[in-house]
C-alpha positions in Angstrom: 13.2 -4.5 12.6 13.0 -3.4 8.9 13.4 -6.5 6.6 13.5 -4.4 3.6 17.3 -4.0 3.3 18.1 -7.7 4.0 15.4 -8.8 1.6 16.6 -6.6 -1.1 20.3 -7.8 -0.4 19.0 -11.4 -0.9 17.1 -10.7 -4.2 20.0 -8.7 -5.8 22.3 -11.4 -4.6 20.4 -14.2 -5.9 20.1 -12.4 -9.3 23.9 -11.6 -9.3 25.0 -15.3 -8.6 22.5 -16.5 -11.1 23.8 -14.2 -14.0 27.4 -15.3 -13.0 26.6 -19.0 -13.1 24.7 -18.7 -16.5 27.6 -16.5 -18.0 30.3 -19.1 -16.8 28.2 -21.8 -18.7 27.8 -20.0 -21.8 31.3 -18.8 -22.0 33.1 -21.9 -20.6 30.8 -24.5 -22.0 31.7 -27.1 -19.4 30.7 -30.8 -20.0 27.5 -31.7 -18.4 28.7 -33.4 -15.1 26.7 -33.5 -11.9 28.3 -30.3 -10.6 27.5 -28.5 -13.9 23.9 -29.6 -13.7 23.5 -28.5 -10.1 25.1 -25.1 -11.2 22.6 -24.8 -14.0 19.6 -25.7 -11.8 20.8 -22.9 -9.3 21.2 -20.3 -12.3 18.3 -21.0 -14.1 15.7 -22.3 -11.3 16.4 -21.8 -7.6 18.2 -18.5 -7.5 16.0 -16.6 -10.1 12.7 -17.9 -8.4 14.2 -16.7 -4.9 15.2 -13.4 -6.5 11.8 -12.9 -7.9 10.0 -14.0 -4.6 12.0 -11.7 -2.4 11.8 -9.0 -5.0 8.3 -9.0 -4.9 8.1 -8.9 -1.1 10.2 -5.8 -1.2 8.2 -4.2 -3.9 4.9 -4.8 -2.0 6.3 -3.6 1.4 7.7 -0.4 -0.3 4.3 0.4 -2.1 2.5 0.4 1.4 4.8 3.1 2.6 3.6 7.0 2.5 6.9 7.9 0.8 5.8 5.9 -2.1 2.4 7.6 -2.3 4.4 10.8 -2.0 6.4 10.0 -5.1 3.4 10.7 -7.2 3.0 14.6 -7.6 -0.8 14.3 -7.8 -0.7 13.0 -4.3 1.6 15.7 -2.9 -1.1 17.9 -1.3 -2.5 14.8 0.4 0.8 13.8 1.8 1.8 17.2 2.8 -1.4 17.6 4.7 -1.0 14.2 6.4 2.5 15.1 7.5 1.5 18.6 8.8 1.5 18.5 12.5 -1.0 21.6 12.5 -3.5 20.0 10.2 -6.9 19.1 11.5 -7.7 16.6 8.7 -8.7 13.2 9.5 -5.8 11.9 7.5 -3.1 14.1 9.4 -4.8 13.1 12.6 -4.4 9.3 12.0 -0.9 9.8 10.3 0.4 11.3 13.6 -0.7 8.0 15.4 2.3 5.7 16.0 0.4 2.8 15.1 -0.2 3.8 11.5 3.5 4.9 11.2 4.8 5.2 7.8 2.0 3.1 6.4 -0.8 5.6 7.2 -2.1 5.9 3.6 -2.1 2.2 3.1 -3.7 1.4 6.5 -6.6 3.7 5.8 -7.2 2.6 2.0 -6.5 -1.2 2.2 -9.2 -3.7 1.8 -9.9 -5.8 4.9 -10.7 -9.3 3.2 -8.9 -12.3 2.4 -7.3 -11.1 -0.7 -7.3 -7.4 0.4 -3.6 -6.8 -0.2 -4.0 -7.9 -3.9 -7.3 -6.0 -4.4 -5.8 -2.8 -3.0 -2.7 -3.0 -5.3 -5.1 -3.7 -8.1 -7.3 -0.5 -7.3 -3.9 1.5 -7.0 -3.0 0.2 -10.6 -6.3 1.1 -11.9 -5.7 4.7 -10.5 -2.4 4.7 -12.1 -3.7 3.6 -15.6 -6.5 6.2 -15.2 -3.9 8.9 -14.5 -1.9 8.2 -17.8 -4.7 7.3 -20.1 -7.7 9.7 -19.0 -8.3 13.0 -20.7 -9.7 14.2 -17.5 -7.8 16.7 -15.0 -5.5 14.2 -13.1 -6.2 16.3 -10.1 -9.7 15.1 -10.1 -9.0 12.1 -8.0 -11.8 10.3 -6.6 -12.6 6.9 -4.9 -14.1 4.3 -7.3 -16.7 3.4 -4.6 -17.7 4.9 -1.3 -15.1 4.6 1.5 -15.9 1.4 3.2 -16.8 1.9 7.0 -15.0 -1.2 7.8 -11.6 0.5 7.2 -12.7 2.7 10.4 -14.4 0.2 12.3 -11.3 -2.0 12.0 -9.8 0.3 14.8 -12.9 2.0 16.0 -15.3 -0.7 17.2 -18.9 0.0 17.1 -19.4 -1.7 20.3 -17.0 -0.2 22.8 -18.5 1.9 25.4 -16.8 5.1 24.5 -17.9 4.8 20.9 -21.6 4.3 21.9 -21.5 7.1 24.4 -21.7 9.6 21.1 -25.5 10.2 20.4 -24.8 10.4 16.7 -23.2 7.0 16.7 -26.0 5.2 18.5 -28.7 7.1 16.5 -27.1 5.8 13.2 -25.7 2.5 14.4 -27.4 0.2 11.7 -26.6 2.6 8.9 -22.9 2.8 10.1 -22.6 -0.8 10.2 -24.3 -1.6 6.9 -22.3 1.1 5.1 -25.4 3.2 4.3 -23.8 6.2 6.0 -20.1 6.9 5.6 -18.0 7.5 8.6 -15.7 9.7 6.3 -18.5 12.0 5.0 -18.5 15.7 5.4 -21.4 15.5 7.7 -19.5 12.9 10.1 -15.8 12.8 10.3 -14.8 14.3 7.0 -13.3 15.8 5.1 -10.6 13.3 5.3 -8.3 15.3 3.1 -8.4 19.1 2.5 -10.9 20.1 -0.3 -9.3 21.0 -3.8 -7.7 24.4 -3.7 -7.4 24.6 0.1 -4.0 25.1 1.6 -2.5 21.6 2.5 
């Protein structure tokens, strides 16, 4: 079930009720009775905090969707490729997997650690900042660090029989587990996305 709509309604409803309570107090200036104090507590504290919390959850969930990534024209070729049923790129192959669904970009690019959701979003903000402040061509997107194999091995275990039947996997097992060799390199399972100038 998609919780975004109810959470959005809760956030907007709390903000609207808070605004009504504050306007009521500012325009009417009622005496500070217990009921007025409770109304002010709701209008200044409880409802705005609830609106902020639910609004942040909605914002976070929206930024995990491929449609959010597609809202930036720089990402358009990557999104077109990922949505192309004929594409053989790694991104398109994984985007067709129902387990990834609408969050295929986030699933592959998130950090798998305790504060992974936070660091993933901070890195995204770093990309956004670089896009608007850098004098470089905005099409020259690149990762700030090598793509972590942990994002691949989260689903593709390095200990399952099918994985170990591949001679290349077993020959480079320690390099893959340590991250010395990238699963997403051109020599292994890359390119993940089409190269610059390639038709998406």
